[in-house]
N, C-alpha and C positions, 0 to 999 in steps of 0.2 A: 475040194471046192474051191472055185474062184470066188476073190475077194469085189464087192463094188470098189470102183474108184471112189477118190475124195474130191469133192465139189468145194472148191475156196472160189466167194465172191469178192471183186471189188465194184460196189455201187459207187457209180461215178456222175459228175455233170461235167459232159460229154466235152464243153470247151477250157475246162478250168484247167491250168497249168499245174494247182498242187493234187489232184486227180491223174495228170498225166506222168507227175512223178510217182505217185502211189501204185500205177500201173505198173509201170517198170520195176519199182521194189521188189512188188509184192511177186511177177514172175521171177525175178533175180534169186529172190529166197525160197520161195516155192520149189522151183524147179521141176511142173509139172511135166507129164506126159504130151497133154495138147492146152491150147490158150484157147477159148471160146469167147467169140464175141458177138454182139448184137450186129450183124450184119446177115445176108443174103447174099449169093453169088456176083449178082449183078453190080453191089455197092461194093464188093472187095475189090473186086477187079478195077474199078475205078480208082480206089485208093492205092491199089496195089503199084498199078503202072502210073499213077500220078496223075490221070485223069479225072477231075473233081467235078465237072461239067456232063449233066444229063442230059441231051437233046433230044429228047423224046420224040424222035422218028416214028417209031412203031408204038405210040401209044395214043389213044382216044383221046379229043380234044377236053370230056370234062376230068379224066385222070391226070392232063397236063394242069389244068387250070388249080386243081385241090393240091397237087404235087407244091407248085410255084407258091401257093398261098401259105402252105404250111411252112417252104423253105425262106420266104420274106418275112414273117413272122419270127420265125427261129433265130434267123440274122440280128433283126432288128433287138431284140431281145438282147443276144450276145453281146452285141456293141454298146449296148445301154450299160451294160454290167463292165464294160472295159476288159472284156475276153477275146481271146484271139480267135474268130470265125474259119480263117485256113488252117487250123490244128486241131486233132481232137484224140480222145484216149483211144479212139478204135485205132489209128495210125500209129500209136506208141505200142500200143500192142502187137500191133502186125511188125512192126520194126523188130520191138523186143524178142518175139518170135522167132525171127528171122537171125537174129543175131544168136539164139540160143540153139538155134537147127531146128526147132518145133513146127507141127504143121497147126494151124489153124482150123476149128471147128466154127464151121456159119449157123448159127440156131436160128437166126429170125426167118419168118417167110419172107418168100419174094417181093418186093417190094409194087409189084404190079397187082400181086392177089390182095395186099394190104388196101392200094389205093384205091380197087375196084370196087371192093369193101366198103370205103369208106365214102366213094362215090355212091353208092347202093341205098347208105344211112341218111347221108347230107345234103338238103337240100335247101330252097327258099325260107322254106320254116324254120332253120334250124337257129338262125340268129336271134332273131323275135322271140322263138321260146325260149334261148340262152336268157334275155334280157328279162322277160317276165321272171324266169327263176332265181334272176339274181335280186330282184327286188323282194325276194319271198327268203332270201338268207336270212339264217338267224344271228346273234350277236357274237355264236362260236366261230361260227364260217366266215365271218367278218373278220373277227381275230386273226384266224388261223390265216388268212390272205395279207394281213399285214406281217406279222411275223416271218412268212416265205420270203415276203418282199424285203424286208429288212435282214436275214439268216445270211450271214458271208457265204458264199457256195464251197470255200475252204472248208467250214463248218459242218457240211453233210459226209457222215460216214454211214447212212445204212439207209434203207428203205424207210425208217420210224421216222425219218427226218424231214423227209419230202411227204407223207403220208396224207397228211391234214391237205397239203393240196390237191393230190389227187381226190380226196373224198370231197372236194368243193368242187373240183373239176366235174366230178362225176354227177354230183348234181344241177351243175350247170349246163355239162355237153354231155348226157350221159349216150348218146349216140357217137359221139367221139370217141369217149372212154371205153367204150367196149370195143371199138376196133384197135384203137392204136395202144392201148393197155391191156386190157383182159384177153382180147384174142391171142395176140400176140405170147403174154405172159406164158397162157395154155400151149402155144407151140413149142415155146423156148423151153417150156419145162420139159417136154415129151422128149426134145433133143438132149438134153443133159440128161435124163434118166435114161437114155440110150446108150452114150457114152459111157456115164457112170457105170452103166451095170456090164460092159466090155471089160471092163477092168480098168479104164484109165483114168489116172487123176487130172485133173483140171484146173486151173485157174479162168473164171470166168468174168469178161469184163461187160457189165453192164448199166447202163443207167439208173439212176436212184431211184426212180418210178418205178421202175421195173420188180426191184429187188426182193417188197414183201410178196406179191403175188407168183412169182415165178418158186420161192419157197413154200408157197402154201398149197401151189400144184405139185410141186415133187412129192410133197408130204401126202396129197392123194392119190399120187400112184404110187405110193408104197404097198407093197402085197399083191399089185395087179402085173399081169406079163409085161413081156418087153415091149414099149411100144412101138407100132408099126409104121415106121417114120423115118425117111432119108436123111441124114447126117451129112453134109456135104462137107470133105476137109481140104484143105488147102495147104501148100507150103507157100508161103510167101516169096516167090522168087517170079520170074517173069516166064517159067516153064512151071504150068501150072498141072497138077496131077490130081484126079478121084482117087481117095484111097477110101475104099467101103468100110465103115463098121459093122463085124458078123456079131 
């Protein structure tokens, strides 16, 4: 009887140099069969070939707007904290996998599907609703906000460290949280379950905000049948080949 593979998480802050080092050290030490990353095929190809910009030629205007806004917010926050917006944990994971001749499992949903779902949920009334909800936040929520703003990113080691911020976001922007966090947690957990049940040991590099949700979803999948989901597997070279997981 074949055993399930082991899943080892590296929860990270995507642009943190401390977490990039942690990604490299964990892959070196664990020597997994696969490295799983919070990417889809489109985002992987852009990172693997050094093309960071997505020109949106084949995307509808609403999707372009949503994607551009999220990107601008992310870059602003990253620079405010003195981090490098041009270097991520995902790139380190891909580079380290290549050094060990390991394949990379792409466990996130396609970015177009995510942004289409976001466009369907977010509209002109979203921001006014969030402002009203912000006024109704209790003292604990406000304290959690202060804690997150003052916590050094290098101190983030697990999903527990950022869970208060996720819950505050859920109260302020449930529409966004449902798409950007909960939906993706379910999708990534299903792909990880598929990998594990194929017997592969895997190091998983994901944002800390997904850590707890993915673990909960994996527990919920225990005892169920093999998830009917495709897991794109890529070798981090310029010659890209799909390797199916049976």
